[in-house]
C-alpha positions as CSV (number, residue, x, y, z in Angstrom):
1,X,0.0,0.0,0.0
2,X,1.4,3.4,-0.9
3,X,1.4,6.3,1.5
4,X,-1.2,8.9,0.8
5,X,0.4,12.3,0.2
6,X,-0.1,15.0,2.8
7,X,0.6,18.7,2.8
8,X,3.7,19.9,4.6
9,X,3.4,21.1,8.2
10,X,3.6,24.7,9.3
11,X,1.7,27.9,8.4
12,X,0.7,26.6,4.9
13,X,-1.2,23.6,6.3
14,X,-5.0,23.9,5.7
15,X,-6.6,24.7,9.1
16,X,-9.7,22.6,8.8
17,X,-11.0,19.2,10.0
18,X,-11.3,16.7,7.2
19,X,-12.1,13.0,7.4
20,X,-11.6,10.9,4.3
21,X,-11.4,7.5,6.0
22,X,-12.6,6.0,9.3
23,X,-10.3,6.7,12.3
24,X,-7.9,5.0,12.2
25,X,-7.6,4.6,8.4
26,X,-6.1,1.7,6.5
27,X,-2.6,3.2,6.3
28,X,-2.5,4.0,10.0
29,X,-3.7,0.4,10.7
30,X,-0.9,-0.9,8.5
31,X,1.6,1.1,10.5
32,X,0.0,0.0,13.7
33,X,0.7,-3.6,12.8
34,X,4.4,-2.7,12.3
35,X,4.4,-0.8,15.5
36,X,3.0,-3.7,17.4
37,X,5.8,-6.0,16.0
38,X,8.6,-3.5,16.6
39,X,7.8,-1.4,19.6
40,X,7.7,-2.5,23.3
41,X,4.2,-3.1,24.5
42,X,4.8,-0.8,27.5
43,X,4.9,2.3,25.3
44,X,1.2,3.2,24.9
45,X,-0.6,5.5,22.5
46,X,-3.9,7.3,22.9
47,X,-5.1,7.2,19.3
48,X,-3.3,5.0,16.7
49,X,-3.2,7.5,13.8
50,X,0.2,8.0,12.3
51,X,0.9,11.7,11.8
52,X,2.6,13.0,8.6
53,X,2.1,16.7,9.0
54,X,0.9,19.1,11.8
55,X,0.7,22.7,12.5
56,X,-1.6,25.4,13.8
57,X,-4.5,23.5,15.3
58,X,-4.5,20.4,13.1
59,X,-2.9,17.0,12.8
60,X,-2.8,15.3,9.4
61,X,-2.4,11.5,9.4
62,X,-1.1,9.0,6.9
63,X,-4.5,8.5,5.4
64,X,-5.0,12.2,4.7
65,X,-7.4,12.8,7.6
66,X,-7.0,16.2,9.3
67,X,-7.9,16.2,13.0
68,X,-8.5,19.1,15.4
69,X,-5.8,19.1,18.1
70,X,-6.9,19.6,21.7
71,X,-3.8,17.9,23.1
72,X,-0.7,19.7,21.8
73,X,1.4,16.5,22.4
74,X,0.6,16.9,26.1
75,X,1.1,20.7,26.3
76,X,4.3,20.6,24.3
77,X,3.5,22.3,21.0
78,X,1.9,25.4,22.5
79,X,3.4,27.5,19.7
80,X,2.3,25.0,17.1
81,X,3.9,21.8,15.7
82,X,6.0,23.7,13.1
83,X,6.2,27.3,14.3
84,X,8.2,29.3,11.7
85,X,10.6,30.8,14.3
86,X,11.3,27.4,15.8
87,X,11.7,25.7,12.4
88,X,14.0,28.5,11.1
89,X,16.3,28.5,14.2
90,X,16.4,24.7,14.3
91,X,17.3,24.4,10.6
92,X,20.1,27.0,11.0
93,X,21.5,25.2,14.0
94,X,21.4,21.8,12.4
95,X,23.4,23.1,9.5
96,X,26.1,24.5,11.9
97,X,26.5,21.6,14.4
98,X,24.2,19.2,16.2
99,X,26.3,18.5,19.3
100,X,29.5,19.2,21.2
101,X,28.4,18.6,24.8
102,X,28.1,21.9,26.7
103,X,30.2,20.4,29.5
104,X,33.1,19.9,27.1
105,X,33.0,22.9,24.7
106,X,30.1,25.3,25.4
107,X,28.0,27.3,22.9
108,X,26.0,30.5,23.1
109,X,22.5,28.9,22.6
110,X,22.6,27.2,26.0
111,X,23.6,30.5,27.7
112,X,20.9,32.4,25.8
113,X,18.2,29.9,27.0
114,X,19.3,30.2,30.6
115,X,19.3,34.0,30.3
116,X,15.7,33.9,29.0
117,X,14.6,31.5,31.8
118,X,16.2,33.7,34.4
119,X,14.3,36.6,33.0
120,X,10.9,35.0,32.6
121,X,10.4,32.8,35.6
122,X,8.7,34.3,38.7
123,X,10.7,36.7,40.9
124,X,13.2,39.5,40.3
125,X,16.0,37.9,42.4
126,X,19.3,36.8,40.8
127,X,18.9,33.4,39.2
128,X,20.8,30.6,37.6
129,X,19.5,27.8,35.3
130,X,20.7,24.4,34.2
131,X,19.4,22.5,31.1
132,X,18.4,18.8,30.9
133,X,16.5,16.5,28.5
134,X,13.1,15.8,30.0
135,X,10.7,16.9,32.7
136,X,11.5,14.0,34.9
137,X,15.2,14.7,34.6
138,X,14.6,18.3,35.6
139,X,12.6,17.3,38.7
140,X,15.3,14.8,39.7
141,X,17.9,17.5,39.5
142,X,15.8,20.0,41.4
143,X,15.6,17.5,44.2
144,X,19.4,16.9,44.0
145,X,20.0,20.7,44.2
146,X,17.6,21.1,47.1
147,X,19.2,18.4,49.1
148,X,22.7,19.6,48.4
149,X,21.8,23.3,49.2
150,X,20.0,22.6,52.5
151,X,21.9,19.6,53.8
152,X,18.5,17.9,54.4
153,X,17.1,14.7,52.8
154,X,13.2,14.6,53.1
155,X,11.1,15.7,50.2
156,X,7.3,16.4,50.5
157,X,5.0,15.7,47.5
158,X,1.2,15.6,47.2
159,X,-1.7,13.3,46.4
160,X,-2.6,13.2,42.7
161,X,0.9,14.5,41.8
162,X,2.8,13.5,38.7
163,X,6.5,14.2,38.4
164,X,7.9,11.6,36.0
165,X,8.9,8.0,35.4
166,X,12.5,7.8,36.7
167,X,12.9,6.0,40.0
168,X,12.9,9.1,42.1
169,X,10.2,10.8,40.2
170,X,8.0,7.7,40.4
171,X,8.4,7.9,44.1
172,X,7.1,11.5,43.9
173,X,4.3,10.5,41.6
174,X,1.1,9.5,43.3
175,X,-0.7,7.3,40.8
176,X,0.2,3.6,40.7
177,X,-1.2,2.4,37.4
178,X,0.3,2.7,34.8
179,X,3.2,4.7,36.1
180,X,4.5,2.8,39.2
181,X,3.0,-0.7,39.2
182,X,5.7,-3.3,39.9
183,X,8.6,-0.9,39.2
184,X,9.7,-0.5,42.9
185,X,11.4,-0.3,45.2
186,X,11.4,3.5,44.9
187,X,13.7,6.2,46.3
188,X,13.3,6.9,49.9
189,X,12.7,10.0,52.1
190,X,9.7,11.0,50.1
191,X,6.5,11.9,52.0
192,X,3.1,12.5,50.6
193,X,0.5,15.0,51.9
194,X,-3.1,15.7,50.9
195,X,-3.7,17.9,47.9
196,X,-6.0,21.0,48.1
197,X,-8.6,19.4,45.7
198,X,-11.7,21.6,46.1
199,X,-14.2,19.2,44.5
200,X,-13.2,16.3,46.7
201,X,-12.1,18.1,49.9
202,X,-14.0,16.6,52.9
203,X,-14.9,20.0,54.3
204,X,-16.1,21.3,50.9
205,X,-14.6,23.8,48.4
206,X,-15.0,26.8,50.6
207,X,-13.0,25.3,53.5
208,X,-10.4,23.7,51.2
209,X,-7.6,26.3,51.2
210,X,-7.3,26.8,54.9
211,X,-8.0,23.2,56.0
212,X,-5.7,21.7,53.4
213,X,-2.8,24.0,54.4
214,X,-3.3,23.2,58.1
215,X,-3.4,19.5,57.3
216,X,-0.2,19.7,55.3
217,X,1.6,21.8,57.9
218,X,0.5,19.4,60.7
219,X,1.5,16.4,58.7
220,X,5.0,17.7,57.9
221,X,5.5,18.6,61.6
222,X,4.3,15.2,63.0
223,X,5.5,12.8,60.2
224,X,8.8,14.3,59.1
225,X,9.8,17.3,61.1
226,X,10.3,20.7,59.4
227,X,14.1,20.7,60.1
228,X,14.4,17.5,58.0
229,X,12.6,18.7,54.9
230,X,14.8,19.8,52.0
231,X,11.9,20.7,49.7
232,X,8.2,20.7,49.1
233,X,7.4,20.1,45.4
234,X,4.0,20.9,43.9
235,X,2.5,21.4,40.5
236,X,0.7,24.8,40.7
237,X,-2.0,23.2,38.6
238,X,-1.7,19.4,38.7
239,X,-1.4,17.8,35.3
240,X,-1.8,14.0,35.0
241,X,-3.5,14.0,38.4
242,X,-6.6,15.6,36.9
243,X,-5.9,19.3,36.3
244,X,-6.6,20.0,39.9
245,X,-6.5,23.7,40.6
246,X,-5.8,24.5,44.3
247,X,-8.1,27.1,45.7
248,X,-6.9,30.7,46.0
249,X,-4.6,31.2,48.9
250,X,-3.3,27.7,49.3
251,X,-0.1,28.1,47.3
252,X,0.9,31.4,48.9
253,X,0.4,29.9,52.4
254,X,2.5,26.9,51.4
255,X,5.3,29.0,50.0
256,X,5.3,31.3,53.1
257,X,5.4,28.2,55.4
258,X,8.4,26.8,53.4
259,X,10.3,30.1,53.8
260,X,9.6,30.2,57.6
261,X,11.2,26.8,58.0
262,X,14.1,26.9,55.6
263,X,12.4,24.5,53.2
264,X,12.8,25.1,49.5
265,X,9.6,25.5,47.5
266,X,9.8,23.8,44.1
267,X,7.2,24.6,41.5
268,X,6.8,21.9,38.9
269,X,5.7,24.0,35.9
270,X,6.4,21.4,33.4
271,X,2.8,21.1,32.1
272,X,1.5,24.5,33.3
273,X,4.4,26.7,32.2
274,X,5.2,28.8,29.1
275,X,1.9,30.7,28.7
276,X,-0.4,27.7,29.0
277,X,-2.5,29.1,31.9
278,X,-2.7,32.7,30.7
279,X,0.4,33.8,32.5
280,X,4.0,32.9,31.7
281,X,3.9,30.5,34.6
282,X,1.0,29.3,36.7
283,X,2.6,30.6,39.9
284,X,2.3,34.1,38.5
285,X,-1.5,34.0,39.0
286,X,-1.1,34.6,42.8
287,X,2.4,36.1,42.8
288,X,4.0,33.0,44.2
289,X,7.8,33.1,43.8
290,X,9.3,29.6,44.0
291,X,12.9,28.9,45.1
292,X,13.3,26.4,42.2
293,X,11.2,26.0,39.0
294,X,11.2,23.0,36.8
295,X,10.2,23.4,33.1
296,X,10.0,21.3,30.0
297,X,7.1,20.5,27.6
298,X,6.2,23.9,26.0
299,X,9.8,25.2,26.4
300,X,11.1,24.4,22.9
301,X,8.2,23.9,20.4
302,X,8.6,20.1,20.4
303,X,12.3,19.7,20.8
304,X,13.5,17.7,23.9
305,X,14.6,20.2,26.5
306,X,14.0,20.8,30.2
307,X,15.4,23.1,32.9
308,X,15.8,23.9,36.5
309,X,15.8,27.6,37.3
310,X,16.3,28.9,40.8
311,X,17.8,31.4,43.2
312,X,21.5,31.9,42.4
313,X,22.8,31.0,45.8
314,X,20.8,27.7,45.8
315,X,21.8,26.7,42.2
316,X,25.4,27.7,42.8
317,X,25.6,25.6,46.0
318,X,26.3,22.5,44.0
319,X,29.9,21.9,43.2
320,X,31.3,22.1,39.7
321,X,30.6,18.8,37.8
322,X,27.6,18.0,40.1
323,X,25.0,18.8,37.5
324,X,24.9,17.9,33.8
325,X,24.5,15.2,31.2
326,X,25.8,14.4,27.8
327,X,22.8,15.7,25.9
328,X,21.5,18.3,28.4
329,X,20.9,21.6,26.6
330,X,21.6,20.1,23.1
331,X,22.3,23.0,20.7
332,X,19.4,22.1,18.4
333,X,17.0,21.9,21.3
334,X,18.2,25.3,22.6
335,X,17.6,26.8,19.1
336,X,14.1,25.5,19.3
337,X,13.6,27.0,22.7
338,X,14.8,30.4,21.6
339,X,12.4,30.3,18.6
340,X,9.5,29.2,20.9
341,X,10.2,31.9,23.5
342,X,10.5,34.5,20.7
343,X,7.1,33.3,19.3
344,X,5.5,33.5,22.8
345,X,6.6,37.1,23.2
346,X,6.0,38.3,19.7
347,X,2.5,36.8,19.5
348,X,1.5,37.5,23.2
349,X,0.6,33.9,23.8
350,X,-0.4,34.5,27.4
351,X,-3.2,36.7,26.1
352,X,-4.0,34.1,23.5
353,X,-4.3,31.4,26.2
354,X,-6.7,33.7,28.2
355,X,-8.8,34.1,25.1
356,X,-9.0,30.4,24.6
357,X,-10.2,30.0,28.2
358,X,-12.8,32.8,27.6
359,X,-14.2,30.8,24.7
360,X,-14.0,27.3,26.2
361,X,-15.1,27.8,29.8
362,X,-18.6,29.2,29.1
363,X,-19.5,26.4,26.7
364,X,-18.1,23.7,29.0
365,X,-20.1,25.2,31.9
366,X,-23.2,25.2,29.8
367,X,-22.5,21.6,28.9
368,X,-22.2,20.7,32.6
369,X,-25.7,22.2,33.2
370,X,-27.1,19.7,30.6
371,X,-25.1,16.7,31.8
372,X,-24.9,16.3,35.6
373,X,-22.2,13.7,35.3
374,X,-19.9,16.7,34.6
375,X,-19.3,17.4,38.2
376,X,-16.6,20.0,37.8
377,X,-15.3,22.4,35.1
378,X,-11.9,23.8,36.0
379,X,-8.6,25.3,34.8
380,X,-7.2,28.5,33.6
381,X,-6.3,29.8,30.2
382,X,-5.8,26.9,27.8
383,X,-5.3,24.3,30.5
384,X,-8.9,23.2,31.1
385,X,-10.7,20.0,32.2
386,X,-14.0,18.5,33.0
387,X,-14.4,15.8,35.7
388,X,-17.0,13.0,35.2
389,X,-18.6,11.4,38.2
390,X,-21.9,10.5,39.9
391,X,-23.3,13.8,40.9
392,X,-24.7,12.5,44.2
393,X,-21.7,10.4,45.4
394,X,-18.8,11.8,43.3
395,X,-17.9,8.2,42.4
396,X,-15.6,8.6,39.4
397,X,-16.9,7.5,36.0
398,X,-13.9,6.5,33.9
399,X,-16.1,4.4,31.5
400,X,-18.1,7.5,30.4
401,X,-14.9,9.5,30.2
402,X,-13.4,6.9,27.8
403,X,-16.6,6.7,25.8
404,X,-16.6,10.5,25.3
405,X,-13.0,10.5,24.4
406,X,-13.5,7.7,21.8
407,X,-16.4,9.5,20.3
408,X,-14.3,12.6,19.9
409,X,-11.5,10.7,18.3
410,X,-13.5,9.0,15.6
411,X,-15.1,12.4,14.8
412,X,-11.7,13.9,14.2
413,X,-11.0,15.7,17.6
414,X,-7.9,14.7,19.6
415,X,-8.6,14.9,23.3
416,X,-6.7,13.5,26.2
417,X,-7.9,11.9,29.5
418,X,-6.1,12.2,32.9
419,X,-6.8,12.0,36.6
420,X,-6.0,9.6,39.4
421,X,-9.3,7.9,38.7
422,X,-9.2,8.1,34.9
423,X,-12.3,10.3,34.9
424,X,-11.1,13.6,33.6
425,X,-11.1,15.0,30.1
426,X,-8.4,17.6,29.6
427,X,-8.1,20.2,26.9
428,X,-4.7,21.5,25.8
429,X,-5.2,23.2,22.4
430,X,-2.2,24.8,20.8
431,X,-2.2,28.5,21.8
432,X,-2.1,29.4,18.0
433,X,-5.3,27.4,17.2
434,X,-7.8,29.3,15.2
435,X,-11.0,30.2,16.9
436,X,-13.1,28.5,14.3
437,X,-11.4,25.2,15.0
438,X,-11.7,25.8,18.7
439,X,-15.5,26.3,18.4
440,X,-15.8,23.2,16.1
441,X,-13.9,21.1,18.5
442,X,-16.3,22.1,21.3
443,X,-19.3,21.2,19.1
444,X,-17.8,17.8,18.5
445,X,-17.4,17.4,22.3
446,X,-21.0,18.4,22.8
447,X,-22.1,15.7,20.3
448,X,-20.0,13.1,22.1
449,X,-21.8,13.8,25.3
450,X,-25.1,13.7,23.5
451,X,-24.2,10.2,22.4
452,X,-23.8,8.8,25.9
C-alpha cells in the first residue's frame, strides 16, 4: 500500500477538519501492525493514527485525515507543531552543528536559553539555570539541588501528583497504574501530603484552602519534622492527576510556610508553564515566587529540553561537575527554545491562552448544566478540564470518560484523559489554534456527550 500524500506542516497547512477514512484509516492500521511488531508493549498510545504533518490547530495522518488538536502533544506544541521561528532556528543550527556537549565545549545557545529562563520565571531575584533533556530529569535534578543546598534529605510531594517516570520521580508521583506498578522499590525519604482538591475536599470547596494547608503543615510537623525537609514540590495546577486547581490562597500559604522553616519551594511548571494558563507561569497568578522552578514540555516547540531555574545561591551551592548530562541543553533543542520563546513574546501567547479560556469555559459550563455527570469544570487559560462522576456520590466515571474521548477521536478531535481515577477529560489546544477550529472542537465534544 502506498502512503497517501499530505501537505507539509507549518503555516501553509490547511486549518480545517477533514475525514476521508474512518479513524484510524487503512494506512495507519498498517503502520500500527508494524508498531506492534517492533515497539515494546509498555509504550502506549492514545489514538493510533500516524501523523505525517501538523501545525496550527490540526494533525494530518497517513490517510489524509485532518484532526483538530486539543492535546498539543501533552502541552508541548503550544506555539504549534511547526512554528516558523522554531523551524528556522532549528534548521540554521542543524546546519552548523548538532552536538559538542556543553560540559566539554560550550556554545551560546545554552547560555541564551538560561538568560531567558532567568528573566521570565517568577521573581526578580538573581537566578541561575541548568538544562536537561526531560521533565523527569529536571525534577530529579531539582531535588538533588535542594538536598545539596539545604543539607537535608526529606522531600514532600502531594496526592494526585505526577512528576515523572524515573525511580525518584516515580516515588514523587502519586498514581500507581500505569506509572509505578511493579517498578519498585522506589527512592526513599519521600513523604506525601493531601492535595487541596476543592471538589473532593471533605470540608467542601469553601474550606479547602485553609483546611488543606493546616493538614499539610501538621502532617509535615508530625511525620517528618520541618528541620528534616529539603523541599516541598508541587504542580501549581496538577497535570496528570486531573488538572486539579488548588483554591486561591493555598499556594501562597504553602510558600510562606516553606520560607519560615528553611524549606525550598519547588514549583513543577512542566505542564503548566510557558503561557499555558494565561500567565507565563501558573505561579504568577497569585504572585508566588518559588525557590526552584522545573520546566519542559512547552519550552522548545517540540524539541526535547528541560530546565531547573532557581535562586542563584541555591543553584550555585552545587559543586562544579555535580550537574549535567551528555545531551543536556543540546544546541538544536536550545535553538528550538529560543524560537519558541520569541514566538510567545511576539504573538503574546499568554493573552491568547486567556482568550482560549474565555471561549471554552462558558461552553463547558453550559454543557455541565445539561449533563450532571460533569461534576466540575476547572482550569485557567488553555489548561482546562471536566471531571465526570456520579453527581450525588462523586464516584468517578472512567467508563463514560473513555466513551466521550473515543467519540471525539472517531469524529476527528484529539482529546486526552487524565486523573488519578481516569475520569477527567483535559483540553490543551495549541495556543495558536484558530477560533473556528476551537469552536468546532467544542461542538464535537458536545455531540460526544449527547451520544452517551
